[in-house]
C-alpha positions as CSV (number, residue, x, y, z in Angstrom):
1,X,-45.9,266.5,98.2
2,X,-48.4,267.9,100.7
3,X,-50.3,269.7,97.9
4,X,-50.3,266.5,95.8
5,X,-51.8,264.5,98.8
6,X,-54.4,267.3,99.3
7,X,-55.4,267.2,95.7
8,X,-55.6,263.4,95.7
9,X,-57.8,263.4,98.8
10,X,-60.0,266.1,97.4
11,X,-61.2,263.6,94.7
12,X,-64.1,261.4,95.8
13,X,-63.1,258.0,97.1
14,X,-65.3,256.2,94.6
15,X,-63.5,258.0,91.6
16,X,-60.1,257.1,93.1
17,X,-61.2,253.5,93.5
18,X,-62.3,253.4,89.8
19,X,-58.9,254.8,88.8
20,X,-57.2,252.1,90.8
21,X,-59.4,249.4,89.3
22,X,-58.6,250.5,85.7
23,X,-54.9,250.8,86.4
24,X,-54.8,247.3,88.1
25,X,-56.8,245.8,85.2
26,X,-54.4,247.3,82.6
27,X,-51.3,246.2,84.5
28,X,-52.7,242.7,85.0
29,X,-53.1,242.3,81.2
30,X,-49.8,244.1,80.2
31,X,-47.3,243.1,82.9
32,X,-48.8,240.0,84.6
33,X,-45.3,239.0,85.8
34,X,-44.9,242.1,88.0
35,X,-46.2,240.2,91.1
36,X,-44.9,242.9,93.4
37,X,-48.0,245.0,92.6
38,X,-50.3,242.4,94.3
39,X,-48.6,243.1,97.6
40,X,-50.7,246.4,97.7
41,X,-53.9,244.3,97.7
42,X,-52.6,241.9,100.3
43,X,-51.5,244.7,102.6
44,X,-54.9,246.5,102.2
45,X,-57.0,243.5,103.0
46,X,-54.6,242.5,105.8
47,X,-54.9,246.0,107.3
48,X,-58.7,245.9,107.2
49,X,-58.9,242.5,108.7
50,X,-56.4,243.4,111.4
51,X,-58.2,246.6,112.5
52,X,-61.7,245.2,112.3
53,X,-61.7,243.0,115.4
54,X,-60.4,245.9,117.5
55,X,-62.9,248.3,116.0
56,X,-65.8,246.0,116.8
57,X,-64.7,245.2,120.3
58,X,-64.1,248.7,121.5
59,X,-67.0,250.3,119.6
60,X,-69.5,247.8,121.0
61,X,-68.1,248.1,124.5
62,X,-68.1,251.9,124.4
63,X,-71.6,252.1,123.0
64,X,-73.0,249.7,125.6
65,X,-71.3,251.3,128.6
66,X,-72.6,254.7,127.6
67,X,-76.1,253.4,126.8
68,X,-78.7,254.9,129.1
69,X,-81.2,252.8,131.0
70,X,-84.3,252.0,128.9
71,X,-82.6,253.1,125.7
72,X,-84.0,251.1,122.7
73,X,-82.2,249.7,119.7
74,X,-83.5,248.1,116.6
75,X,-81.4,245.0,116.8
76,X,-84.4,242.5,117.1
77,X,-85.9,243.9,113.9
78,X,-82.6,243.9,112.1
79,X,-81.9,240.3,113.0
80,X,-85.4,239.4,111.6
81,X,-84.5,241.2,108.4
82,X,-81.2,239.3,108.2
83,X,-83.0,235.9,108.5
84,X,-85.8,236.9,106.0
85,X,-83.2,238.1,103.6
86,X,-81.3,234.8,103.8
87,X,-84.5,232.8,103.3
88,X,-85.9,234.9,100.4
89,X,-82.5,234.8,98.7
90,X,-82.4,231.0,98.9
91,X,-85.9,230.8,97.5
92,X,-84.8,233.0,94.5
93,X,-82.0,230.6,93.9
94,X,-84.4,227.6,93.9
95,X,-86.6,229.3,91.3
96,X,-83.6,230.2,89.2
97,X,-82.4,226.6,89.2
98,X,-85.9,225.4,88.2
99,X,-86.1,227.9,85.3
100,X,-82.5,227.5,84.2
101,X,-81.1,224.0,85.3
102,X,-77.3,223.8,85.2
103,X,-75.3,220.6,84.5
104,X,-71.9,220.5,86.1
105,X,-68.8,218.8,84.7
106,X,-67.1,216.7,87.4
107,X,-63.4,215.7,87.1
108,X,-60.8,214.6,89.6
109,X,-59.0,217.8,89.0
110,X,-61.6,219.8,90.8
111,X,-61.8,217.7,93.9
112,X,-61.3,219.3,97.3
113,X,-60.4,216.3,99.6
114,X,-58.3,218.4,101.9
115,X,-61.4,220.3,103.2
116,X,-63.6,218.9,105.9
117,X,-67.1,220.3,105.7
118,X,-69.6,220.2,108.7
119,X,-71.5,216.9,108.8
120,X,-74.8,218.4,109.6
121,X,-76.8,221.3,111.0
122,X,-76.1,220.1,114.6
123,X,-72.4,220.5,114.0
124,X,-72.9,224.0,112.6
125,X,-74.9,225.0,115.7
126,X,-72.4,223.4,118.0
127,X,-69.5,225.2,116.4
128,X,-71.5,228.4,116.7
129,X,-72.1,228.0,120.4
130,X,-68.4,227.0,121.0
131,X,-67.2,230.1,119.2
132,X,-69.5,232.2,121.3
133,X,-67.6,231.5,124.5
134,X,-64.1,231.3,123.1
135,X,-61.4,233.2,125.0
136,X,-61.9,236.9,124.3
137,X,-58.2,237.5,123.4
138,X,-58.3,234.5,121.2
139,X,-61.5,235.7,119.5
140,X,-59.9,239.1,118.7
141,X,-56.6,237.5,117.4
142,X,-58.5,235.0,115.2
143,X,-61.3,237.4,114.2
144,X,-64.0,235.3,115.7
145,X,-66.8,237.9,115.5
146,X,-69.4,235.9,117.4
147,X,-67.0,235.6,120.3
148,X,-65.9,239.3,119.9
149,X,-69.5,240.5,120.1
150,X,-70.4,238.2,123.0
151,X,-67.5,239.4,125.2
152,X,-67.8,243.1,124.1
153,X,-71.5,242.9,125.2
154,X,-70.5,241.3,128.5
155,X,-67.8,243.9,129.2
156,X,-69.9,246.8,128.0
157,X,-72.8,245.9,130.3
158,X,-70.3,245.3,133.2
159,X,-68.8,248.8,132.6
160,X,-72.2,250.6,132.7
161,X,-71.5,251.6,136.3
162,X,-67.9,252.5,135.8
163,X,-66.7,256.0,136.6
164,X,-66.8,258.7,133.9
165,X,-63.0,258.7,133.4
166,X,-63.1,255.0,132.5
167,X,-66.0,255.5,130.0
168,X,-64.3,258.5,128.5
169,X,-61.1,256.5,128.0
170,X,-63.0,253.7,126.2
171,X,-64.7,256.3,124.0
172,X,-61.3,257.8,123.2
173,X,-59.8,254.4,122.2
174,X,-62.9,253.7,120.1
175,X,-62.5,257.1,118.3
176,X,-58.8,256.5,117.8
177,X,-59.5,253.1,116.2
178,X,-62.2,254.6,114.0
179,X,-59.7,257.3,112.8
180,X,-57.1,254.6,112.0
181,X,-59.9,252.9,110.0
182,X,-60.5,256.0,108.0
183,X,-56.7,256.2,107.1
184,X,-56.8,252.6,105.9
185,X,-60.0,253.1,103.8
186,X,-58.3,256.1,102.2
187,X,-55.7,253.7,100.8
188,X,-58.5,251.6,99.1
189,X,-57.6,252.8,95.5
190,X,-54.1,251.3,95.9
191,X,-55.4,248.2,97.6
192,X,-58.0,247.5,94.9
193,X,-55.4,248.1,92.2
194,X,-53.3,245.3,93.8
195,X,-56.3,243.0,94.2
196,X,-57.6,243.4,90.6
197,X,-54.0,243.0,89.3
198,X,-53.6,239.8,91.3
199,X,-57.0,238.4,90.0
200,X,-56.3,239.1,86.3
201,X,-52.6,238.0,86.3
202,X,-53.2,234.8,88.3
203,X,-56.7,233.6,87.4
204,X,-57.3,235.2,84.0
205,X,-60.7,234.7,82.4
206,X,-60.2,231.5,80.5
207,X,-61.0,229.3,83.5
208,X,-64.4,230.8,83.8
209,X,-65.7,230.4,80.3
210,X,-66.6,226.8,80.7
211,X,-68.8,227.6,83.7
212,X,-70.6,230.5,82.0
213,X,-74.2,229.3,82.6
214,X,-73.5,228.5,86.3
215,X,-72.0,231.9,86.9
216,X,-75.0,233.6,85.1
217,X,-77.5,231.7,87.4
218,X,-75.5,232.6,90.5
219,X,-74.9,236.2,89.6
220,X,-78.4,236.6,88.1
221,X,-80.0,235.4,91.4
222,X,-77.9,237.8,93.4
223,X,-78.8,240.6,91.0
224,X,-82.5,239.8,91.5
225,X,-82.0,240.1,95.3
226,X,-80.1,243.4,94.9
227,X,-82.3,245.2,92.4
228,X,-85.7,243.7,93.1
229,X,-86.0,242.0,96.5
230,X,-84.0,244.5,98.6
231,X,-85.8,247.6,97.1
232,X,-89.2,246.0,97.8
233,X,-88.1,245.4,101.4
234,X,-86.9,249.0,101.7
235,X,-90.2,250.3,100.3
236,X,-92.4,248.1,102.5
237,X,-90.8,249.3,105.7
238,X,-89.8,252.9,104.9
239,X,-92.5,254.0,102.4
240,X,-89.8,255.8,100.5
241,X,-88.2,255.5,97.0
242,X,-85.8,252.7,97.8
243,X,-83.2,253.1,95.0
244,X,-81.2,256.1,96.4
245,X,-80.5,254.1,99.5
246,X,-79.9,250.8,97.6
247,X,-77.4,252.5,95.2
248,X,-75.6,254.3,98.0
249,X,-75.0,251.0,99.7
250,X,-73.9,249.4,96.4
251,X,-71.5,252.3,95.7
252,X,-70.0,252.7,99.2
253,X,-70.1,249.1,100.4
254,X,-70.5,246.6,97.5
255,X,-67.5,247.8,95.5
256,X,-65.0,247.4,98.3
257,X,-66.5,244.1,99.4
258,X,-66.4,242.8,95.8
259,X,-62.7,243.3,95.6
260,X,-61.6,242.4,99.2
261,X,-63.9,239.3,99.1
262,X,-64.2,239.5,102.9
263,X,-67.2,240.6,105.0
264,X,-64.9,240.9,108.0
265,X,-62.5,243.2,106.1
266,X,-65.5,245.3,105.0
267,X,-66.8,245.9,108.5
268,X,-64.8,249.2,108.9
269,X,-66.1,250.4,105.5
270,X,-69.7,249.7,106.6
271,X,-69.2,251.4,109.9
272,X,-68.0,254.5,108.1
273,X,-71.0,254.4,105.7
274,X,-73.5,254.0,108.6
275,X,-71.9,257.1,110.2
276,X,-72.2,259.0,107.0
277,X,-75.9,258.0,106.7
278,X,-76.5,259.3,110.2
279,X,-77.7,256.0,111.6
280,X,-77.8,255.2,115.3
281,X,-74.3,254.2,116.5
282,X,-75.6,252.1,119.4
283,X,-77.4,250.0,116.8
284,X,-74.9,249.8,113.9
285,X,-71.9,249.2,116.2
286,X,-73.5,245.8,116.9
287,X,-75.6,245.1,113.8
288,X,-72.8,245.5,111.3
289,X,-70.3,243.0,112.8
290,X,-73.3,240.7,113.6
291,X,-74.4,241.0,110.0
292,X,-70.9,240.0,108.8
293,X,-71.5,236.7,110.6
294,X,-75.2,235.8,110.0
295,X,-76.5,238.0,107.2
296,X,-75.4,235.8,104.3
297,X,-78.0,236.2,101.5
298,X,-75.3,235.6,98.8
299,X,-74.1,232.5,100.6
300,X,-77.6,231.1,100.8
301,X,-77.9,231.5,97.0
302,X,-74.5,229.8,96.4
303,X,-75.4,226.8,98.6
304,X,-78.8,226.4,97.0
305,X,-77.6,226.8,93.4
306,X,-74.6,224.5,93.8
307,X,-76.6,221.8,95.6
308,X,-79.5,221.8,93.1
309,X,-77.1,221.9,90.1
310,X,-75.2,218.8,91.6
311,X,-78.6,217.0,91.9
312,X,-79.6,217.9,88.4
313,X,-76.2,216.7,87.0
314,X,-76.8,213.3,88.7
315,X,-80.4,213.2,87.4
316,X,-81.8,213.3,91.0
317,X,-85.3,214.7,91.0
318,X,-85.9,217.3,93.7
319,X,-89.5,218.1,94.4
320,X,-90.6,221.6,95.5
321,X,-91.1,220.7,99.2
322,X,-87.5,219.4,99.4
323,X,-86.4,222.6,97.7
324,X,-88.1,224.6,100.4
325,X,-86.4,222.6,103.1
326,X,-83.1,223.4,101.3
327,X,-84.0,227.1,101.5
328,X,-84.5,226.9,105.2
329,X,-81.3,224.9,105.7
330,X,-79.3,227.4,103.5
331,X,-80.8,230.4,105.3
332,X,-80.0,229.0,108.8
333,X,-76.5,227.7,108.1
334,X,-75.2,230.2,105.6
335,X,-73.4,232.3,108.2
336,X,-71.1,229.5,109.3
337,X,-67.4,230.4,109.4
338,X,-65.4,229.0,106.6
339,X,-67.5,230.2,103.6
340,X,-70.6,229.0,101.8
341,X,-68.7,226.4,99.7
342,X,-68.0,224.2,102.7
343,X,-71.8,223.9,103.3
344,X,-72.5,222.5,99.8
345,X,-71.9,218.8,100.9
346,X,-74.3,219.3,103.8
347,X,-77.0,220.6,101.5
348,X,-76.3,217.9,98.9
349,X,-76.8,215.3,101.6
350,X,-80.5,216.2,101.5
351,X,-80.7,214.7,98.0
352,X,-78.5,211.6,98.8
353,X,-75.5,212.9,96.8
354,X,-72.3,211.0,97.8
355,X,-69.8,213.1,99.7
356,X,-67.0,212.6,97.2
357,X,-69.2,214.0,94.4
358,X,-70.4,216.9,96.6
359,X,-66.8,217.8,97.3
360,X,-66.2,218.0,93.5
361,X,-69.0,220.5,93.5
362,X,-67.0,222.4,96.1
363,X,-64.0,222.3,93.7
364,X,-66.1,223.8,90.9
365,X,-67.0,226.5,93.4
366,X,-63.4,227.3,93.9
367,X,-62.8,227.6,90.2
368,X,-65.6,230.2,89.8
369,X,-64.8,231.8,93.1
370,X,-63.1,234.8,91.5
371,X,-66.6,235.9,90.4
372,X,-69.0,234.0,92.7
373,X,-67.2,234.9,96.0
374,X,-66.8,238.5,95.0
375,X,-70.5,239.0,94.1
376,X,-71.6,237.0,97.2
377,X,-69.5,239.1,99.6
378,X,-70.7,242.3,97.9
379,X,-74.3,241.3,98.4
380,X,-73.8,240.1,102.0
381,X,-71.9,243.2,103.1
382,X,-74.0,245.9,101.4
383,X,-77.1,244.3,102.8
384,X,-75.8,244.7,106.3
385,X,-75.9,248.5,105.9
386,X,-79.1,248.4,103.9
387,X,-81.1,246.5,106.6
388,X,-79.6,248.6,109.4
389,X,-80.7,251.7,107.5
390,X,-84.2,250.3,107.0
391,X,-84.6,249.7,110.7
392,X,-83.4,253.2,111.5
393,X,-85.6,254.9,109.0
394,X,-88.6,252.8,110.0
395,X,-88.0,253.7,113.7
396,X,-87.8,257.4,112.9
397,X,-91.0,257.2,110.8
398,X,-92.9,255.5,113.6
399,X,-91.7,258.1,116.1
400,X,-93.0,260.8,113.8
401,X,-96.5,259.3,113.9
402,X,-96.6,259.6,117.7
């Protein structure tokens, strides 16, 4: 058994994930009634979501309490990249909707009346600030990453003058948590097999065919950001061939995020990738969990496309200036907890769309979510690592000039 495990672990993780994907796809088509297989996917995502809050809390605390006075990080630059990425992505979505307008089909069966979206940008910001100061234990239990980061920073700064034994203990806990994460990630092939089985056996592909054009506009916009916008940003700030870094992030981060459909669950994967890339731990220990909260390029695309498609369906003319306002709104609010679909009514309100109609657009979003949410999460999560790497490479290049 030990030899079998060693041989299994000697195969690259990506190849093992591809094997799990193919097996899950085949099983989903051949034996869709074998629902027990989906438990593997549920356990994998649950394990990642369970360990991620602890990883973020202890890693940030440990990094800050060990940080020397005057030590610089690239967080300010990374946050700017996050915001620029959100804004440009929303702009790409607006252009896509103008070139390829989509008409939605609204029916009562796709309503989502049990969901209460935020009433406006003020409510989004209020919720954000309230989450910031939530009880630290409650934040960890409920995976409130804004609150986790806030309290981890507070405790990390407070422990800067603690004795060496306390700091070493924190570092040991952080290392132990990171080791546990590696064990969980090693189970990714089985988890993804369960996830793809669940998707194929429960959702199928028939439900998506009637929304083909909408899916193409959404996924196409995300592809433009992934393969054109992001490489341009990499080249501008690093002056290097951008594609090796872009494809590394897609291979190591996008794939797992695509199947887990959770930026929070992908935090441990991104942390491990940053470590593999040799990035500054003091920076990525904060930028990755922060990115899982505010870096939502895919969400900005979804909000913009769904809102503009709803307006087009109702024959509401949207001028270019209003579209730009939508870009800004989508970029600022796309990181709200609860998912991008909940912000569609707020964006639709810009065009005077009735809330009951806007909620039907949310229902359409749920139908195509098996593709939309997967691609959106993959773009969001892989960009967290990409932008963190850009900042690190840029900083090293600037140091080399001095």
